[in-house]
C-alpha positions, -999 to +999 in steps of 0.1 A: -642+380+311-628+372+278-609+341+273-570+341+274-558+331+239-521+339+242-512+304+242-532+293+212-515+284+180-527+289+146-524+254+133-527+264+098-496+284+097-472+258+109-457+230+085-434+207+104-422+193+072-412+224+055-377+226+044-353+248+064-345+282+052-317+289+075-297+315+057-267+311+083-260+275+071-225+274+055-222+262+020-199+232+012-165+247+002-156+232-033-118+234-023-126+212+008-145+187-014-118+185-039-091+179-012-113+152+003-116+135-031-079+138-037-072+122-004-094+093-010-077+086-045-042+089-031-052+064-003-066+040-028-033+041-047-014+037-014-035+005-006-027-008-041+011-003-038+012-020-003-008-049-019+017-052-047+045-049-021+059-017-033+063+001+000+083+031-014+056+041-037+030+035-010+049+057+013+047+087-014+010+080-021+000+080+016+019+112+022-001+129-006-032+116+011-023+129+044-016+162+030-049+164+011-068+151+041-053+178+064-065+204+037-099+189+040-099+189+079-111+153+078-088+121+081-116+096+082-108+086+045-073+074+055-066+039+065-037+014+071-001+023+080+010+061+080+035+074+055+062+073+083+057+035+088+055+030+051+087+049+047+103+027+074+091-004+055+106+007+022+139+014+040+138-021+055+130-036+022+162-019+006+182-032+035+169-068+030+178-067-007+212-057+000+215-085+027+205-110+000+230-096-025+256-102+002+243-135+011+246-146-026+283-136-029+293-152+004+275-185-006+290-184-040+325-182-024+316-211+000+314-190+031+283-206+042+287-193+078+285-155+065+259-166+040+238-179+069+240-147+089+233-125+058+202-146+050+187-145+085+192-109+086+174-105+052+146-126+065+140-108+098+142-072+080+118-084+054+093-095+081+097-060+099+090-043+066+058-063+061+049-056+096+053-018+094+035-016+059+006-038+068+014-060+039+014-097+034+043-118+042+072-116+016+098-134+035+094-169+022+123-167-002+148-152+025+135-177+049+144-205+024+177-190+019+184-190+055+173-226+061+196-238+034+225-218+042+223-231+077+225-266+066+253-257+043+273-240+071+265-272+093+277-296+068+307-274+061+317-275+097+314-313+097+334-316+067+361-295+081+362-315+112+363-348+093+391-336+071+411-327+101+405-361+115+415-377+082+448-357+083+455-366+119+450-403+112+472-401+082+500-384+102+498-412+126+501-438+100+466-451+103+457-450+066+425-469+070+409-444+094+423-416+074+405-430+043+372-433+062+373-397+075+385-384+041+356-399+024+331-387+049+347-353+045+340-353+008+305-364+014+298-337+039+315-310+016+291-321-013+261-317+008+273-284+018+278-272-016+243-284-026+225-267+001+248-236-003+236-234-040+200-239-030+201-210-007+224-189-030+205-156-041+203-152-076+214-187-085+193-203-113+189-235-089+182-215-057+146-221-039+123-193-043+088-187-029+063-170-053+048-151-025+079-132-020+077-113-052+071-076-049+064-049-075+087-019-078+080+016-091+042+012-094+031+042-113+021+073-091-008+095-101+001+128-084-026+148-099-055+155-076-089+142-083-109+168-102-147+167-106-150+178-142-186+168-146-206+197-161-230+213-137-266+208-139-284+233-162-320+243-157-329+252-192-365+254-188-381+285-200-388+310-170-423+317-162-437+350-178-461+371-159-484+385-186-512+394-163-506+432-170-511+427-206-547+433-220-550+409-249-588+414-256-594+430-288-606+465-284-641+471-294-643+490-325-674+511-335-675+509-373-708+523-375-706+552-399-716+584-384-745+602-396-736+629-421 
């Protein structure tokens, strides 16, 4: 009975290291590659804008990155806050700037109570903006303004109370006590004005924190990334099959024929 060789393999015909020649594998779509590269570039620009504190520009860059990533079908190159969060951060920055402007005007007019409220609002709104954007803390100056205007408001209230007491003593004929409270009121008013100026937004003598500085209008490169590198060119000469050409010299019989 012959041996059953149906399960035998021809070892010499199988190479486990041979490259796959699966013709059904999908080639990489160049449009997808371009979209992914553009998304990465826009994300990098958004990150740079966040680092500079320019949340409005960051929101625009991130929105572009999200659009390109969507076209590429891959969001793995995105990081940090979304365009929606960055947009909210930019809005908060604008609101905080308006609050600081209002604080400066109130402080300049001596309305330290209103200046305190505006400065505290600017501080909390700036913190919210930084949190939404995932940026560093830019609230230092607004915090200093709030602290100074708080002291100014306190001293102003004390000065007003001392001035009222001085008037009351003067009206009752106690000029000595009236003089004491009047002097105290003057001192407290001077303290209030000093603190008010230290916290007055835009004043040359106002305290500022360098860490609160932010950039505006960071340049936006809205052109997608383009791979303009020249494709590799195989300039080797093609092999020539000259096997069909007989290049041996033909044998020539140059013997003269007999006449």
